N, C-alpha and C positions, 0 to 999 in steps of 0.2 A: 521614711522607712529605713533610716540608716542603723536602726536597732536589728535588723535583719541581717543574719549572716549564711549565705547559702553554701553547701558543699556540693561539688559536682565530682562525681567518680568518672574518670576517663577523659582524655582529651582527643579522642579521634574524631571522626566527622561529626558524630552527634554532640560529643561533649562541647565541642568548640562552638557550635552553633547554641547551645544551650549557654554557654558562658556569655557569648557575646549579646544574646537577648536578655540575659539577668542584668548585664551592665548597662544595657540600653535604659534600663529602668532605674538606673542609679542605686542599685543593691550592691551591699558588700559580698563578694563570692571569692571562694578559693577552689581552685580545680586540681585534682591529684592524679597523676598519670604515672604508670610503670615504666613508660618509654623515656626516651631522651628529647623527644620533640614530638610535636602534634602530628597526627596522621592515622594513628591506630594501627589497624589493619593493613593499610596501604604504605607501611614503612618497610621496605624490603630488606632482608638481611638474610644471608646464607645460614646463619644460626638459627636454630629453633628457638622460637619465642612466642609471643603473644600474636605476631603476624602470620597469617595462611597463605599469604600471596607467594607465587613463585616467579622466576626470572622473567617469564615472558607474559604474565597475567595482564589482561584487558579488563575493564569493567563490561558488564554484559547488558547495560543500559546506554542509551546513547547519551551524549553530553547535555542536549538541549533538555532532556527529561531528568538530568542528574543534578543540575546545579543549583545552588542556593538561590532563591529569589533575590536577595540582598547582595550577591556578588556573583554574577555571570562568569563562565569561563571565557577567556581569551579567545579569539576567533580562530587562531592557528592551531588550537588544540584539536587532536584527533577526534572524529565522531565517536569511537569508542576509545576513550582514553586509555593509557597505560598506567601502570601502577606508579611510574615515576612521574608522569604527568599529573596525577591526582595527588601525589605527596608534595608537588611544588604548589598545586593549586590551595590545598589546605593549609601550607604553612604562609602562602600569601594572604589568605583570608585571615589568619592569627595576626600577621604583622599589620595588615590593614585596618584591624579594628583594636589594635593594641591590646591583645589578649594574652600576651606572655607574662607581664609582670604578675599576672593573677594564677599562674600554673606552676604547681611544684612537680617537677620531673623526677624520674628514677624513685618513685615513691609509691609503695605498695599500700592500699587500703586493706587492712588487717580485720577490722571488725566496725560494725555499726550497730548501736543499740539506743533505743528510746529510753531516757531517763524519766524521772518522775513528773518533771515539767514538760514533758512531752518534746523535748529538745533531743537532737542526735548527738551521742557521745561516739566520737570516731577515732579510731585507732589507726594510726599510719606507722610505716616502718621505712627507714631510708638508711642506707649504709649499715644495716643492723641495729640502728638505733629507732625505738619506739617512741610515738609522740602523741599524747592524748589532745583531742580537739572537741569543742562544743559548737553546733550549729544549729540554727532555728528551722531550717529547710534541707532536704536531701533531693538531689537530682542523679538518678543512676543511669549511666551511659557507659556502661562496660562492655558492651557488644554481646554478640552470641555467635560468633564464628571464631572460637577461641579453644574451647575445651572439646577434644576430639572424641567421637563416639565409635567404638571399634565394633567389628561384626563378631558374632560367635557361633563359630562352626566346630562340629566334633573334629578330634585329632589335633595335631600340632605341626605346624608349618616351620620346617627347618632350614628355610631359605631366609631370605630378608623379607621380612613384614614390617610395614610401616603405614601410618596414616597419611593422607593427603597433607595434613597440617606439616608433616615432616618435610615433604617434597618441596625442594628448592630449585632444582634444575634437572635437565634430562641427562646431563653428561655422565653421572656416575653409573647411568644403565646401559651405556654403551656396551653393544656386543652381548647383551644379557637377554633372557626369555621373560618378559613381564607380563604380568596379569594385573589388570586395573579392575576394581570392584565399585560399580555404581553406574547410575546413569544420570546424574545430576551434573551441572555446570563444571564442577571440579574434575569428576571422573573424565569427562570427554576431553576438557583440556589437557589433562595428564596423559590420557591415551594417546592424542594426538602428538604430543611433544617428545613422549618416549619413542614412538613410532619412528621418529626421524633418526633415532641413533640405535636402536635396539636390534637385536637378531629377530626377535618376534614381540609383538604386542598383541594382546588378547584383552577384551572387555567383557565382564560377566554382569548380566543383567538378571535379576530375580523376577522383573515383570517389564512389559513394554513403557518405553518412555517416548514422549513426543519431542523430537529435536526440531527446534526453530531456526531458521535462517537468520543471520545478523541484518541482512538486506533485503527488501521486498520492493520490487519496481524501482531500484536504485536509491530507496530510502531505507534509514534505519527502521527495523521492523516494529519497534515499539512506538515510532512517530506515525507509521501506518496505522497501528491500532489505536492511537490516541485521537484519530480522525472519526472514531466510530464511539466516542464515550457516551454520546447522546442516547445511543441504543441501551436497552435493558443488559445486564451483565450477561444474562444466560443467552440471548439472542446475539450480543456480541461475541461471546465464546463460540456459537454455532457457526458464524460467519468467518472467525478467525481459523476455526479448525478447517474448513473448507478450503480457504485459501492456502494454508500450510500444507494440506494433502495434495492440491494441485502443483504446488511448488516443488515438493519432494517425493510424493508417492507413499505408499504404505510400507511399514517397516519389514513385510516380507520380502522386498526388493533388497534389502541390504542383509537379509539372514538375522534379523533381530526379531525378539518377541513381539507378539501381536498388542496393540495397545487397547486396552478393554476398559478404559475409563474416559470419560467425557473432557473435551478441552476446558482447562481451568481447574481440574480435580487434583492435579499437581502442580508445583512450582515449576516453571517452563525452563526447559534446558536451551540455551541459546548458542549454537555452535554452526558455523558453516564449514568446518573441516572435517568433521568426524566421519559423516556419511561418504565424503569424498574419499577420505583414507581406506575406509571400508571397501569401497567399490574398486579401488586401486591396489587392494590385498596388504595394505600396510597395517591396518587393524584387522584383528579377526574377531568376530561375534561369538560369544559363548553364553551357555545359559547360567542358571543359579548353581552355586556350590552345595554340594553334599557333605564333603569333608575334606580335610588334609590327611596327606601320609607322608611324613618326611618332606621331600621337596617336591612331592606330586600333589596335584590338585583333583579330587574326584568330583565331576559333575553330576547333577541329578539325572543327567541322560545316560549315565554310564562311561562318558569319556574319561580318560585317565591322562593328564599331560603333566610333564616337568617343567617348573619355573625356577628361575634365580631368584625373582623378586614378586612380592604380591603388595600391591598399593591399594588400600582400603580407603576409598573416597565415600564414606558413609556417614558423613554429616557431623553435627557437633550437638552438644548438650547445653540446654539453657541453663546458666549457672551464675549464681551470686554469692561466692564464697565467703565474703564479708558479712553475710546474715547467718544467724542461727537456722537451721533448716526447719525446726519446729515454728519458727517466726515468718520467713517468706521462703518458699521453693517452689519455682515453676520449672522444674526439670522434667516433670510428668504431669500429664492431664492438662486441663484447661488452664487458660491465663485469663482470668476475671478481672481484667481492668478496664474501665470506661475510656474510649478512645485510645486503648492500649497504653495508657499513661497513669490514669487516676485510681488509687486503690480504694476498696469499699469502705474501709475503716480508718486508714491512717491519711489523715488530711494534709501532712507536711512532707509527703514522700511523692516523687514524680518520676516515672520511667520514660526516658526518651530515646527513641531509636529501637525499642525492642518491639518489633514488629517486622513482617517479611512481605513487603509488598510484590506484587506482579509488576515490578518496576524497580526504581530505586529508592532507597531508604531515606537519603539525604534531605529531599524537598520536604517530607512528611515530617522528619525529625526537626527541621526548622520551624515548621508550623507549630509542633507540639512545643517547641521551645518558646515561642511567643506567647502560647496559652499558659504554660507554667509560670511565666514571668508574670502573666496579668493575674494569674490566680495568687501567687505570693504577694503581690501588691493589693489584692483586694479589688483589682479593677474588673475582675471576673470571679464569680462565685461558685464554687463547686455545688453541684445540684443537691437538694436534700434527699432525692430518692436515689442517691449514687449506689446504694448497694443493689437495687433492682435493675438500675442502668448496667451495671457491670455483669449480672446475671444474664441478662437479655442479650448483651453483645456476644457473650461466650457462647450463648445457645443459638445464636442466629448469625453465624458468620457470614461475610459477603458472598461467599460461594461454598457449595459443598465439595469438600474435599476427602481424599482417601484417609483414613485414620492411621495416620503415623505422627510421631514427635515433631517431624518437620514442619507439619501443617497446622500446628496449634496457634500460630501467630500471623497466619496469612490475612492480608487485606488487599481489596482492589486498590491500585495506585490512585487512580482519579476520584473514585468515591470517598476514599479516605481523605485525601486532601480537601474536598467540598465539605466533608464533616467538620473537619477541623477549622476552616475557614469561616464557616458558617456560625461556629462558636466564637470566634475572634470578631465577628461583626457586632456581637453584643457587648464587646468591652467596653466599659465607660471611661 
């Protein structure tokens, strides 16, 4: 298989496990990354860039369910590792498996196109110099938490308006009045952090969100949930919903909008401090926004308040800027990929880590990487009915979720891992 030359886009958590597993098959591989080291989103910097983590970010899944199967965390690592613990972990992984010689850092992938021989013509740019490459196979691991999606409200806000992607630390918001938009993990984390230094922090929700504690009965909540994986997903979610309600009570106790969807219909928000901060008066709940008027925010219930800063924690757009949009564009609508990685028509492209589990991405990305490597070497063959499999998967998600762009790539963590490992058992 020496004639194969695989291109990997991105040296984040998904990219490095893709590279490791490709090299395990003695394939020739080159990985391009815009950063100066491995780690992707988990390389913290106060400068705005690819990374969206901020000063105090910790992962929302526990270490035991976030580690690579081939490279466990050290015992001393926190139950919920910090961004710096994760950066060290990924860099140790890269050194342990000797990945660095195969990675070209500070390199932007400008474009990827299939030529007449169905090989990939890849154009990269480093220090303003463009270079052409040709590869037999392409593995896309550029992540999906880097292109901010901004809200669209009538009027114009004349204070400081930024996306959570730009938020790096709470200090600049000291003694300011801050409004955080959103009920996801970033929004709750940002509200908690700014509340430590601000004159006032409020959080705006357009609908009810379910806030899960990080620990239940002294154990990480995802570890407790994993003990119920033998149950059908719908029943498991029903039981989990009861446990969470017993632990924290209804949203009305906190002045937050009522939850109108079933457990599992949205991506979970894991935070043990937001509700505490609300009950202690440090974070003030607000409803949906109607419009901006200068430095004032007018809410749909008629309340009008002045803010110095509005931080929009409104998610990200699924983007692959190196593809022509008429060729591949998953920014809107369904993502019809078998096992969230195999294209219905193009046989030599593989998407690794482009899914959103109710859990951590990396264990699934590791198994996807093993399967991609097996497919490239011919040890595992892409099914002949790949088109129908892609359509079936897109139309039959693991769970029914509300219709938002955030939920187009959701999978159940345990069910997805089982599906990948089932295919790996057939590798010859």
